[in-house]
C-alpha positions as CSV (number, residue, x, y, z in Angstrom):
1,X,28.4,19.5,12.0
2,X,27.1,16.4,12.8
3,X,24.5,15.6,10.0
4,X,23.0,12.3,9.2
5,X,20.5,13.1,6.4
6,X,22.4,15.9,4.8
7,X,26.2,16.5,3.6
8,X,27.7,19.6,3.7
9,X,31.1,20.7,2.1
10,X,32.6,24.0,0.8
11,X,34.3,23.6,-2.8
12,X,36.1,26.4,-4.2
13,X,33.9,28.9,-2.1
14,X,30.8,27.3,-3.0
15,X,28.8,25.6,-0.3
16,X,27.5,22.0,-1.5
17,X,24.3,20.6,0.3
18,X,23.3,17.3,-0.6
19,X,20.1,15.8,0.5
20,X,19.4,12.0,0.7
21,X,22.7,11.3,2.6
22,X,21.2,8.3,4.5
23,X,21.3,5.3,2.2
24,X,18.7,3.4,4.3
25,X,16.1,6.0,3.1
26,X,14.4,5.0,-0.1
27,X,13.4,8.6,-0.9
28,X,14.6,11.9,0.8
29,X,11.7,13.9,2.4
30,X,11.7,17.1,4.7
31,X,11.0,15.2,7.7
32,X,11.9,16.8,11.2
33,X,15.4,15.7,11.3
34,X,16.2,17.1,7.7
35,X,14.6,20.6,8.6
36,X,16.5,20.8,11.7
37,X,19.8,19.9,9.8
38,X,19.1,22.3,7.0
39,X,18.6,25.2,9.6
40,X,22.1,24.2,10.8
41,X,23.4,24.4,7.6
42,X,21.9,27.8,6.7
43,X,23.3,29.0,10.3
44,X,26.8,28.0,8.9
45,X,26.2,29.6,5.7
46,X,25.1,32.7,7.0
47,X,28.0,32.9,9.2
48,X,30.3,32.6,6.3
49,X,28.5,34.5,3.9
50,X,31.4,37.0,3.5
51,X,33.9,34.1,2.4
52,X,31.3,32.2,0.1
53,X,30.6,32.6,-3.4
54,X,27.5,30.7,-3.6
55,X,25.1,27.8,-2.5
56,X,24.3,24.7,-4.5
57,X,21.6,22.1,-3.3
58,X,21.5,18.6,-4.7
59,X,20.6,15.1,-3.8
60,X,22.5,11.7,-3.4
61,X,19.5,10.0,-4.1
62,X,19.1,8.6,-7.6
63,X,15.1,8.6,-7.3
64,X,14.5,12.0,-6.0
65,X,15.9,15.4,-5.0
66,X,13.0,15.8,-2.3
67,X,9.7,13.8,-2.5
68,X,8.0,16.4,-0.2
69,X,7.2,16.9,3.4
70,X,7.0,14.0,5.8
71,X,3.0,13.4,5.7
72,X,3.3,11.8,9.1
73,X,4.6,15.0,10.5
74,X,1.7,16.8,8.9
75,X,-0.8,14.4,10.2
76,X,0.6,14.8,13.7
77,X,-0.2,18.1,14.1
78,X,-3.0,18.7,17.1
79,X,-4.3,22.1,16.3
80,X,-4.4,24.6,13.8
81,X,-2.0,27.0,15.7
82,X,0.6,24.1,15.8
83,X,0.3,23.3,12.1
84,X,0.5,27.3,11.2
85,X,3.4,27.6,13.4
86,X,5.1,24.5,11.6
87,X,4.4,26.2,8.2
88,X,6.0,29.5,9.8
89,X,9.1,27.7,10.5
90,X,9.4,26.2,7.2
91,X,8.6,29.7,5.3
92,X,11.4,31.3,7.7
93,X,14.0,28.9,6.9
94,X,13.3,29.3,3.0
95,X,13.2,32.9,3.4
96,X,16.8,33.2,4.8
97,X,17.9,31.0,1.8
98,X,16.1,33.3,-0.8
99,X,17.8,36.4,1.2
100,X,21.6,35.2,0.8
101,X,23.8,37.8,-0.7
102,X,25.1,35.3,-3.2
103,X,24.0,33.1,-6.0
104,X,21.9,30.0,-5.0
105,X,21.3,27.3,-7.2
106,X,19.4,23.8,-7.0
107,X,19.9,20.6,-9.1
108,X,17.1,18.3,-9.4
109,X,17.1,14.8,-10.8
110,X,14.0,12.7,-10.3
111,X,11.1,13.7,-7.9
112,X,10.9,17.1,-6.5
113,X,7.3,17.6,-5.0
114,X,5.8,19.6,-2.4
115,X,8.2,21.0,0.0
116,X,10.9,20.3,-2.3
117,X,9.7,22.5,-4.8
118,X,9.0,25.1,-2.6
119,X,12.7,24.9,-1.6
120,X,13.8,25.1,-4.9
121,X,11.6,28.1,-5.6
122,X,13.7,30.0,-2.7
123,X,16.8,29.5,-4.8
124,X,17.8,32.0,-7.8
125,X,18.5,29.3,-10.2
126,X,16.6,25.9,-10.9
127,X,18.4,23.1,-13.1
128,X,16.5,20.0,-14.1
129,X,18.0,16.7,-15.4
130,X,16.4,15.9,-18.8
131,X,15.9,12.4,-17.6
132,X,12.0,11.2,-18.3
133,X,12.2,10.2,-14.5
134,X,12.4,14.1,-13.3
135,X,9.1,15.5,-12.0
136,X,8.4,18.8,-10.2
137,X,5.1,20.2,-8.7
138,X,3.2,21.4,-5.8
139,X,0.6,18.3,-5.2
140,X,-0.7,19.5,-1.9
141,X,-4.2,20.5,-3.3
142,X,-4.7,16.6,-3.7
143,X,-4.2,16.2,0.0
144,X,-6.7,18.9,1.0
145,X,-3.8,21.3,1.7
146,X,-2.1,24.6,0.5
147,X,1.5,24.8,-0.1
148,X,2.5,26.1,2.9
149,X,6.3,26.9,2.8
150,X,6.0,29.8,0.4
151,X,4.7,27.9,-2.8
152,X,1.8,30.2,-3.3
153,X,3.9,33.2,-3.1
154,X,7.0,32.4,-5.1
155,X,5.5,30.1,-7.7
156,X,3.7,33.1,-9.5
157,X,6.7,35.4,-9.4
158,X,8.7,32.7,-11.3
159,X,6.1,31.2,-13.8
160,X,3.4,33.9,-14.0
161,X,0.0,33.9,-12.4
162,X,-1.7,31.6,-15.0
163,X,1.0,28.9,-15.0
164,X,1.1,29.0,-11.1
165,X,-2.6,28.6,-10.6
166,X,-2.6,25.7,-13.2
167,X,0.1,24.0,-11.3
168,X,-1.2,24.6,-7.9
169,X,-4.9,24.1,-8.2
170,X,-4.2,20.8,-9.9
171,X,-1.2,19.4,-8.2
172,X,0.1,18.3,-11.4
173,X,3.5,17.0,-11.9
174,X,5.4,18.3,-15.0
175,X,8.5,17.0,-16.7
176,X,11.8,19.0,-17.2
177,X,10.8,20.1,-20.7
178,X,7.6,21.7,-19.7
179,X,9.2,23.1,-16.5
180,X,11.7,25.0,-19.0
181,X,9.2,26.0,-21.1
182,X,7.2,27.9,-18.5
183,X,10.5,29.1,-17.0
184,X,10.0,27.0,-13.7
185,X,13.4,25.6,-14.7
186,X,16.3,27.8,-16.0
187,X,18.0,25.1,-17.6
188,X,17.9,21.3,-18.3
189,X,21.0,19.1,-18.6
190,X,21.7,15.5,-18.4
191,X,21.9,14.1,-14.9
192,X,25.5,13.4,-15.2
193,X,26.5,17.0,-16.0
194,X,23.9,18.6,-13.8
195,X,26.2,19.9,-11.0
196,X,29.0,20.6,-13.4
197,X,26.8,23.0,-15.6
198,X,25.1,24.4,-12.6
199,X,28.4,25.6,-11.0
200,X,29.5,27.0,-14.4
201,X,26.5,29.2,-15.0
202,X,24.6,29.7,-11.4
203,X,26.4,33.2,-11.1
204,X,25.5,34.5,-14.5
205,X,22.7,36.6,-15.3
206,X,19.8,35.2,-17.7
207,X,20.1,36.8,-21.2
208,X,16.3,37.7,-21.1
209,X,13.8,37.9,-18.6
210,X,11.7,34.9,-17.9
211,X,8.1,34.7,-18.7
212,X,7.4,34.7,-15.0
213,X,9.1,38.0,-14.5
214,X,7.4,39.6,-17.6
215,X,3.7,38.4,-16.5
216,X,4.5,39.6,-13.0
217,X,5.3,43.2,-14.1
218,X,2.4,43.4,-16.4
219,X,0.0,41.9,-13.7
220,X,1.1,44.3,-11.0
221,X,-1.0,47.4,-12.4
222,X,-3.4,45.3,-14.3
223,X,-6.0,44.9,-11.3
224,X,-9.0,44.0,-13.7
225,X,-7.1,41.5,-15.4
226,X,-6.1,39.6,-12.2
227,X,-9.8,39.8,-11.5
228,X,-11.1,38.1,-14.5
229,X,-8.2,35.5,-14.2
230,X,-9.2,34.7,-10.7
231,X,-12.7,34.7,-11.4
232,X,-12.3,32.1,-14.4
233,X,-10.2,29.9,-12.2
234,X,-12.9,30.0,-9.3
235,X,-15.3,29.1,-11.8
236,X,-13.3,26.3,-13.4
237,X,-12.5,24.8,-9.9
238,X,-16.4,24.7,-9.0
239,X,-17.1,23.0,-12.2
240,X,-14.6,20.3,-11.8
241,X,-15.0,19.8,-8.1
242,X,-18.8,20.7,-7.8
243,X,-17.7,22.6,-4.5
244,X,-16.8,19.4,-2.7
245,X,-13.4,20.2,-2.1
246,X,-12.2,23.3,0.1
247,X,-8.4,23.5,-0.6
248,X,-8.4,24.9,-4.1
249,X,-10.9,27.6,-3.2
250,X,-9.0,28.3,-0.1
251,X,-5.8,28.4,-2.2
252,X,-7.8,31.0,-4.6
253,X,-8.7,33.3,-1.7
254,X,-5.0,33.4,-0.2
255,X,-3.4,34.1,-3.6
256,X,-6.1,36.7,-4.8
257,X,-6.1,38.3,-1.4
258,X,-2.5,38.5,-1.2
259,X,-2.0,40.2,-4.6
260,X,0.1,43.3,-3.6
261,X,0.9,42.1,-0.3
262,X,4.6,42.1,1.2
263,X,6.2,38.7,1.8
264,X,5.7,38.6,5.4
265,X,2.1,39.5,5.3
266,X,1.4,37.3,2.5
267,X,3.1,34.1,4.1
268,X,1.2,34.7,7.3
269,X,-2.1,34.2,5.3
270,X,-0.7,31.2,3.7
271,X,0.6,29.6,7.1
272,X,-3.0,30.4,8.8
273,X,-4.8,28.7,5.9
274,X,-2.4,25.7,6.1
275,X,-3.3,25.2,9.7
276,X,-6.8,25.4,8.9
277,X,-6.9,23.0,6.1
278,X,-4.4,20.7,7.9
279,X,-6.7,20.2,11.0
280,X,-10.3,20.4,8.8
281,X,-11.9,17.0,8.4
282,X,-11.4,17.1,4.7
283,X,-7.8,17.5,5.4
284,X,-7.5,14.6,7.6
285,X,-9.5,12.5,5.4
286,X,-7.3,13.0,2.4
287,X,-4.1,12.7,4.5
288,X,-5.7,9.2,5.4
289,X,-6.2,8.1,2.1
290,X,-2.6,9.2,1.3
291,X,-1.7,7.0,4.1
292,X,-3.9,4.0,2.9
293,X,-2.0,4.4,-0.4
294,X,1.4,4.4,0.7
295,X,0.5,1.5,2.8
296,X,-0.6,-0.4,0.0
297,X,3.0,-0.1,-1.8
298,X,4.1,-2.5,0.8
299,X,3.3,-6.4,0.8
300,X,1.9,-7.5,4.1
301,X,0.4,-11.0,3.1
302,X,1.6,-14.4,4.4
303,X,5.7,-14.8,3.9
304,X,6.8,-17.2,1.3
305,X,8.8,-20.1,2.0
306,X,10.7,-20.2,-1.2
307,X,11.8,-17.8,-3.7
308,X,9.3,-15.3,-5.3
309,X,9.0,-15.4,-9.0
310,X,9.8,-12.7,-11.6
311,X,6.9,-11.9,-13.7
312,X,8.0,-10.0,-17.0
313,X,6.5,-11.9,-19.8
314,X,2.5,-11.7,-20.3
315,X,-0.2,-13.6,-22.2
316,X,-3.8,-12.8,-22.2
317,X,-6.7,-15.3,-23.1
318,X,-9.6,-13.7,-24.6
319,X,-9.3,-10.7,-26.9
320,X,-12.4,-8.7,-26.2
321,X,-12.4,-5.1,-24.9
322,X,-11.0,-6.4,-21.5
323,X,-8.5,-8.6,-23.1
324,X,-7.2,-5.8,-25.4
325,X,-6.9,-3.8,-22.4
326,X,-4.9,-6.3,-20.3
327,X,-2.6,-6.5,-23.4
328,X,-2.2,-2.7,-23.4
329,X,-1.2,-2.9,-19.7
330,X,1.4,-5.6,-20.6
331,X,2.8,-3.9,-23.5
332,X,2.8,-0.3,-21.8
333,X,5.1,-1.9,-19.3
334,X,7.5,-3.8,-21.3
335,X,6.3,-7.2,-21.1
336,X,5.4,-8.0,-24.8
337,X,2.4,-10.2,-24.4
338,X,0.8,-13.0,-26.4
339,X,-3.0,-12.5,-26.9
340,X,-4.9,-15.4,-27.7
341,X,-8.3,-16.0,-29.2
342,X,-10.3,-18.3,-31.4
343,X,-10.9,-16.1,-34.4
344,X,-9.1,-13.3,-36.3
345,X,-12.2,-11.2,-35.6
346,X,-11.8,-11.3,-32.0
347,X,-8.2,-10.7,-32.2
348,X,-8.8,-7.6,-34.3
349,X,-11.2,-6.4,-31.6
350,X,-8.5,-6.9,-28.9
351,X,-5.7,-5.1,-30.9
352,X,-8.3,-2.3,-31.6
353,X,-8.6,-1.5,-28.0
354,X,-5.0,-1.7,-27.1
355,X,-4.3,0.6,-30.2
356,X,-7.2,3.0,-29.2
357,X,-5.3,3.1,-25.5
358,X,-2.0,3.9,-26.9
359,X,-3.5,6.4,-29.6
360,X,-5.0,8.4,-26.8
361,X,-1.6,8.7,-25.1
362,X,0.0,9.7,-28.4
363,X,-2.9,12.5,-28.9
364,X,-2.0,13.8,-25.5
365,X,1.7,14.0,-26.4
366,X,2.5,11.4,-23.9
367,X,4.3,9.0,-26.3
368,X,5.8,9.7,-29.6
369,X,4.5,8.2,-32.9
370,X,7.5,5.9,-33.0
371,X,6.9,4.8,-29.5
372,X,3.1,4.2,-30.1
373,X,3.9,1.9,-33.1
374,X,6.5,0.0,-31.2
375,X,4.4,-0.6,-28.1
376,X,1.3,-1.8,-30.5
377,X,3.6,-4.1,-32.3
378,X,5.1,-5.6,-29.2
379,X,1.4,-7.5,-28.8
380,X,1.6,-10.6,-30.5
381,X,-1.8,-11.9,-31.4
382,X,-2.3,-15.5,-32.1
383,X,-4.7,-18.2,-32.7
384,X,-2.7,-21.1,-31.1
385,X,-0.8,-21.7,-27.6
386,X,2.6,-21.7,-29.7
387,X,5.1,-19.7,-27.5
388,X,3.1,-19.6,-24.1
389,X,6.0,-21.8,-22.5
390,X,7.7,-18.6,-22.2
391,X,4.8,-16.7,-20.5
392,X,5.3,-16.0,-16.7
393,X,1.9,-14.5,-16.1
394,X,-1.1,-15.5,-17.9
395,X,-4.4,-13.6,-17.5
396,X,-7.7,-15.3,-18.6
397,X,-10.3,-12.9,-19.9
398,X,-13.1,-15.1,-21.6
399,X,-16.8,-14.5,-21.0
400,X,-18.1,-15.0,-17.5
401,X,-19.1,-18.5,-17.5
402,X,-17.9,-21.1,-15.1
403,X,-18.1,-24.0,-17.5
404,X,-16.3,-21.9,-20.4
405,X,-13.5,-20.7,-17.9
406,X,-12.7,-24.0,-16.4
407,X,-12.3,-25.6,-19.7
408,X,-10.0,-22.9,-21.1
409,X,-8.0,-22.6,-17.8
410,X,-7.6,-26.4,-17.8
411,X,-6.5,-26.3,-21.4
412,X,-4.3,-23.6,-21.2
413,X,-2.2,-25.3,-18.4
414,X,-1.1,-27.8,-20.6
415,X,0.7,-25.4,-22.7
416,X,2.5,-22.9,-20.3
417,X,5.6,-23.6,-18.2
418,X,5.2,-25.6,-14.9
419,X,5.9,-22.3,-12.9
420,X,3.7,-20.1,-15.0
421,X,1.2,-18.1,-12.7
422,X,-2.4,-18.6,-14.4
423,X,-5.0,-15.8,-13.4
424,X,-8.6,-15.2,-13.9
425,X,-10.1,-12.0,-14.6
426,X,-13.6,-12.9,-13.2
427,X,-15.7,-10.3,-11.5
428,X,-18.0,-12.5,-9.7
429,X,-17.2,-16.3,-10.3
430,X,-15.7,-18.5,-7.6
431,X,-11.9,-18.7,-7.8
432,X,-11.8,-21.7,-5.3
433,X,-14.2,-23.6,-8.1
434,X,-12.0,-22.6,-10.9
435,X,-8.8,-24.1,-9.1
436,X,-10.4,-27.3,-9.0
437,X,-9.9,-27.6,-12.9
438,X,-6.0,-27.2,-12.5
439,X,-3.4,-29.8,-11.5
440,X,-1.3,-26.7,-10.0
441,X,-3.7,-24.8,-8.2
442,X,-1.2,-23.3,-6.2
443,X,0.0,-21.2,-9.1
444,X,-3.5,-19.9,-9.8
445,X,-5.2,-16.9,-8.3
446,X,-8.0,-14.3,-9.3
447,X,-6.8,-11.1,-10.8
448,X,-9.7,-8.6,-11.1
449,X,-9.3,-5.7,-13.0
450,X,-11.9,-3.0,-13.5
451,X,-12.8,-1.6,-16.7
452,X,-11.5,0.5,-18.6
453,X,-8.3,-1.2,-17.5
454,X,-6.4,1.9,-18.7
455,X,-8.1,4.2,-16.3
456,X,-9.1,2.2,-13.3
457,X,-6.3,2.1,-10.7
458,X,-7.4,-1.0,-8.7
459,X,-6.8,-4.6,-8.8
460,X,-8.3,-7.2,-6.4
461,X,-5.8,-10.1,-6.0
462,X,-8.3,-13.2,-5.0
463,X,-7.1,-15.8,-2.9
464,X,-8.0,-19.4,-2.3
465,X,-7.0,-22.3,0.2
466,X,-4.5,-24.0,-2.1
467,X,-2.8,-20.8,-3.3
468,X,1.0,-20.7,-2.6
469,X,2.5,-17.7,-0.7
470,X,5.0,-17.3,-3.5
471,X,2.3,-16.9,-6.0
472,X,0.5,-14.2,-3.9
473,X,3.6,-12.2,-3.3
474,X,4.6,-12.3,-7.0
475,X,1.1,-11.1,-8.0
476,X,1.3,-8.2,-5.6
477,X,4.6,-7.0,-6.7
478,X,3.6,-7.3,-10.6
479,X,0.5,-5.1,-9.8
480,X,2.5,-2.5,-8.2
481,X,5.3,-2.7,-11.1
482,X,2.3,-2.2,-13.7
483,X,1.4,1.1,-11.7
484,X,-1.9,-0.3,-10.1
485,X,-3.1,-0.6,-6.7
486,X,-3.4,-4.1,-5.2
487,X,-5.8,-5.4,-2.5
488,X,-5.7,-9.0,-1.3
489,X,-9.1,-10.4,-0.9
490,X,-10.5,-13.9,-0.1
491,X,-12.6,-15.6,-2.4
492,X,-16.2,-15.1,-1.8
493,X,-19.3,-13.8,-4.0
494,X,-18.7,-10.4,-5.5
495,X,-15.2,-10.4,-3.5
496,X,-15.0,-7.0,-2.2
497,X,-15.8,-3.9,-4.6
498,X,-18.5,-5.6,-6.6
499,X,-20.2,-6.8,-3.4
500,X,-20.4,-3.4,-1.7
501,X,-21.2,-1.7,-5.0
502,X,-24.3,-3.9,-5.7
503,X,-26.6,-1.9,-3.3
504,X,-25.6,1.3,-4.8
505,X,-26.8,-0.1,-8.0
506,X,-29.9,-2.1,-6.9
507,X,-31.3,-0.1,-4.0
508,X,-32.2,3.0,-6.5
509,X,-34.4,0.6,-8.5
510,X,-36.2,-0.2,-5.6
511,X,-36.7,3.0,-4.6
512,X,-37.7,4.0,-8.2
513,X,-40.3,1.0,-8.0
514,X,-41.7,2.7,-4.8
515,X,-42.4,6.0,-6.8
516,X,-39.2,8.1,-5.7
517,X,-38.3,10.2,-8.8
518,X,-35.0,8.9,-10.5
519,X,-33.9,12.5,-10.8
520,X,-34.1,13.1,-7.1
521,X,-32.1,9.8,-6.5
522,X,-29.2,10.7,-9.1
523,X,-28.9,14.2,-7.8
524,X,-28.8,13.1,-4.1
525,X,-25.8,10.8,-5.0
526,X,-23.9,13.4,-7.0
527,X,-24.3,15.9,-4.2
528,X,-23.0,13.4,-1.9
529,X,-19.9,13.2,-4.0
530,X,-20.0,10.1,-6.2
531,X,-18.6,10.6,-9.6
532,X,-22.0,9.3,-11.3
533,X,-25.4,8.3,-10.2
534,X,-26.6,4.8,-10.0
535,X,-28.5,5.0,-13.0
536,X,-25.8,6.3,-15.1
537,X,-23.3,3.8,-13.7
538,X,-25.8,0.9,-14.5
539,X,-25.7,2.2,-18.2
540,X,-22.0,2.2,-18.1
541,X,-21.7,-1.2,-16.8
542,X,-24.5,-2.4,-19.0
543,X,-28.0,-3.3,-17.4
544,X,-27.6,-7.1,-18.5
545,X,-24.4,-7.3,-16.7
546,X,-25.7,-5.6,-13.6
547,X,-28.7,-7.8,-13.6
548,X,-26.5,-11.1,-14.1
549,X,-24.1,-10.2,-11.3
550,X,-27.4,-9.1,-9.1
551,X,-28.8,-12.4,-9.5
552,X,-25.6,-14.3,-8.5
553,X,-25.0,-12.2,-5.5
554,X,-28.8,-12.3,-4.4
555,X,-28.4,-16.6,-4.9
556,X,-25.2,-16.5,-3.0
557,X,-26.2,-14.0,0.0
558,X,-29.7,-14.2,0.4
559,X,-32.7,-11.8,0.5
560,X,-30.6,-8.8,1.5
561,X,-29.2,-8.7,-1.9
562,X,-32.8,-9.0,-3.6
563,X,-33.1,-7.7,-6.8
564,X,-36.4,-5.9,-8.3
565,X,-37.9,-7.9,-11.0
566,X,-38.3,-4.7,-12.9
567,X,-34.8,-4.8,-13.8
568,X,-35.2,-7.9,-15.7
569,X,-38.0,-6.3,-17.6
570,X,-35.8,-3.2,-18.6
571,X,-33.2,-5.6,-19.8
572,X,-35.7,-7.6,-21.9
573,X,-36.9,-4.6,-23.8
574,X,-33.4,-4.2,-25.3
575,X,-32.4,-1.1,-23.0
576,X,-28.9,-2.4,-22.1
577,X,-27.3,0.8,-21.5
578,X,-24.8,2.8,-23.5
579,X,-23.6,-0.1,-25.6
580,X,-27.1,-0.3,-27.3
581,X,-27.3,3.4,-27.3
582,X,-30.2,3.6,-24.7
583,X,-30.7,2.3,-21.1
584,X,-31.8,4.7,-18.4
585,X,-30.4,7.4,-20.5
586,X,-30.3,7.9,-24.4
587,X,-26.6,7.9,-26.1
588,X,-25.5,9.2,-29.3
589,X,-23.3,7.4,-31.8
590,X,-20.3,8.6,-29.8
591,X,-21.4,7.1,-26.6
592,X,-22.3,10.6,-25.2
593,X,-25.1,10.6,-22.6
594,X,-28.3,12.3,-23.7
595,X,-31.8,12.9,-21.8
596,X,-33.5,10.5,-19.8
597,X,-35.2,7.4,-21.4
598,X,-38.9,8.0,-20.9
599,X,-39.5,4.6,-22.2
600,X,-38.1,2.9,-19.1
601,X,-40.9,5.0,-17.0
602,X,-43.5,2.4,-18.4
603,X,-41.9,-0.2,-16.2
604,X,-42.2,1.7,-13.1
605,X,-45.1,3.3,-11.3
606,X,-46.9,6.1,-13.1
607,X,-47.9,7.5,-9.8
608,X,-45.1,9.1,-7.9
609,X,-44.6,8.8,-4.1
610,X,-46.6,11.9,-2.5
611,X,-44.2,12.4,0.2
612,X,-40.5,11.9,-1.4
613,X,-37.7,11.6,1.2
614,X,-35.3,14.6,1.6
615,X,-32.1,14.3,0.1
616,X,-30.2,13.4,3.1
617,X,-32.8,10.5,3.7
618,X,-32.2,9.2,0.2
619,X,-28.3,9.2,0.7
620,X,-28.7,7.2,3.7
621,X,-31.0,4.9,2.1
622,X,-28.4,4.3,-0.5
623,X,-25.4,4.2,1.3
624,X,-26.2,2.6,4.5
625,X,-26.9,-0.8,3.0
626,X,-23.3,-0.5,1.6
627,X,-21.9,0.3,5.1
628,X,-23.8,-2.8,6.3
629,X,-22.3,-5.1,3.4
630,X,-18.9,-3.9,4.1
631,X,-19.5,-4.9,7.8
632,X,-20.6,-8.3,6.6
633,X,-17.2,-8.5,4.5
634,X,-15.1,-7.7,7.6
635,X,-17.1,-10.3,9.8
636,X,-16.5,-13.0,7.2
637,X,-12.5,-11.9,6.8
638,X,-12.9,-11.3,3.2
639,X,-10.3,-8.6,3.8
640,X,-7.9,-7.8,6.6
641,X,-9.5,-4.5,7.8
642,X,-11.4,-1.2,7.1
643,X,-8.2,0.0,5.4
644,X,-8.7,-2.3,2.5
645,X,-12.4,-1.5,2.2
646,X,-11.8,2.2,2.0
647,X,-8.9,1.8,-0.6
648,X,-11.0,-0.5,-2.7
649,X,-14.0,1.6,-2.7
650,X,-12.0,4.8,-3.6
651,X,-10.2,3.3,-6.1
652,X,-12.8,0.7,-7.5
653,X,-16.1,3.0,-7.7
654,X,-15.0,6.5,-7.0
655,X,-16.1,6.6,-3.5
656,X,-15.7,10.5,-2.9
657,X,-12.0,10.8,-1.4
658,X,-12.9,13.9,0.6
659,X,-15.0,11.7,3.0
660,X,-12.1,9.5,3.6
661,X,-13.5,6.3,2.4
662,X,-16.8,4.4,3.1
663,X,-16.0,3.2,6.7
664,X,-14.1,6.3,7.7
665,X,-17.1,8.1,6.7
666,X,-19.3,5.8,8.7
667,X,-17.0,6.4,11.7
668,X,-17.3,10.2,11.3
669,X,-21.2,9.9,11.0
670,X,-21.5,7.8,14.3
671,X,-22.2,3.8,14.1
672,X,-25.0,4.2,16.7
673,X,-26.8,6.6,14.6
674,X,-26.1,4.5,11.4
675,X,-27.5,1.5,13.0
676,X,-30.5,3.1,14.7
677,X,-31.6,4.6,10.9
678,X,-31.2,1.1,9.6
679,X,-33.4,-0.3,12.1
680,X,-36.0,2.1,11.3
681,X,-35.7,1.7,7.5
682,X,-36.0,-2.1,8.2
683,X,-39.4,-1.8,9.7
684,X,-40.5,1.1,7.0
685,X,-38.9,0.0,4.1
686,X,-37.5,-3.7,4.1
687,X,-37.0,-6.3,6.8
688,X,-34.0,-7.9,4.9
689,X,-32.2,-5.0,3.0
690,X,-31.9,-3.0,6.1
691,X,-31.3,-5.2,9.1
692,X,-28.0,-4.2,10.6
693,X,-25.1,-6.8,10.5
694,X,-24.2,-8.6,13.6
695,X,-21.0,-7.3,13.6
696,X,-22.1,-3.6,13.2
697,X,-24.3,-4.1,16.5
698,X,-21.3,-5.5,18.2
699,X,-19.3,-2.5,17.3
700,X,-22.2,-0.3,18.6
701,X,-22.4,-2.5,22.0
702,X,-18.7,-2.3,22.6
703,X,-18.5,1.6,21.6
704,X,-15.8,0.9,19.0
705,X,-15.5,2.3,15.6
706,X,-14.3,0.5,12.1
707,X,-10.9,2.0,12.8
708,X,-10.9,1.6,16.4
């Protein structure tokens, strides 16, 4: 057979099929070519079924067995029927493997996700390597899809209904140890012995029934128990997603309705559901986000003329909460950082923060106690610059004051190596201005992390005119290496995320000042899909911090960023948010949110608006200025395009993923409609905050969209 992505040979009567044969492929996937070649292989195996003793699947790739189906193939579907037919074709292929009359086994090392996991489920035996890099799961729900190659049918049969629902509804990827515990894996072996042990045991019957077999037999005649399980699962989904996401509910419908159905009938329902979700707006939006994330893994900035430095030794200036989080990040990735501050008390605070992050992983059983202690010890606290010559990457995280930052950066430059890259973690101050304090500005950039560092995935890499291309690419690769998502932004007030976030936090203050109830504003934002309402977010950020950034952006960008004076009055009263135990809400000693702080009401009109806008109008009043500011950012060239804006807003502020991003949402709603609404608001509410950006008007005039 002429195969390019698969290998095929028969050894001692066992057909060996190896994925990832093409060395140019970084990770093997189930693309069109691979599926067609697998069909040819199954044709051959079925022809020789009388001679064969077994079928063994494995991978030549050192990183993955199969990383899933080809997303571009899924995204290319033009109709629900096309998508459903594609799922049916995959189901039919895996059915043929399941129906082979001899032992079948799969050996998995590395990543095995989506269609790869569904292929494994069609085999009688699943063997996993015990390597930490091995992960298996069905993440389709995270793309707004249902597993379409039989995953929802076969997973419960193998691991039981409860474990199957947990895996399929969350899309979690589990390691080999857990996979064996729930009977997803028959055995785990060192990767070097995986194929050898599979060949030795694949034809043997298990000594005892798997949990999946026991629970499936128990569930067959237990109608009421299954009803309770599905009811509870649906309740949990609605609680977690607030009903915003369609895929988990569709998965539950298919799995519950399919109880007791035969294979062909069940799989027909699964394929139909796959087609519906694949071509639905939400599925398309989540596939779009996957494309954004995948694109961010590749550096597309200016090409360097010289070698790109490798960054493996870290240093942090400033040991506050953010500094401790950055030290944690370096240590977590084996980069043994130096953590400097001017007092022992400050260093203790930074170490407490990093220790808290590591302890959280220990409690969740992600790391062992010895690993926890080793990681925390790898952070070296210091009151001096001794040892900083060996630092490759230095991140400054001192208070947000230009004078202090320039002084410390200039001071640090005298103690580090000539090739050390120095960065500032500022959230709003000018990187160009800071660069003026340095002798080697080409080795300096902004590296804006979001708080808390251990949870927030986004990093803005802030450039300036003197920045060397080698420095930029080195920082981009480093951010990826520490498992964060990088976005390159030009220097400018608020950079990207904070600049667009400001209207989300400031406009509700104006609305409340106009007499609109804060409860209605919070509810409108939560129902839109935001992870928290604007008043709760201000409490989290700190009202004093929010006010300070607001004034900086107002001064830099003019009256459209106007800040209500009532914000300053609330701050002056001592209501700073969660850190002071009260802001717009009250907080207990553990920082848990309580009731609305009625003391704040005294600063706002006692008479509420007689005609409060409906929820859709409230949402438009808040999100349209954000779209408008994004248009200004594109007009100024702060980022290269709409993709960076949407990626930044999704990972930086939690803009609802099911909407595909701020600008994809704007395109869906229609830019002409948005512009007309803004023009109406500019007349009725404020002539500055709602005047459409010239670039937005230009797109409308040219009948274009942000993504066209």
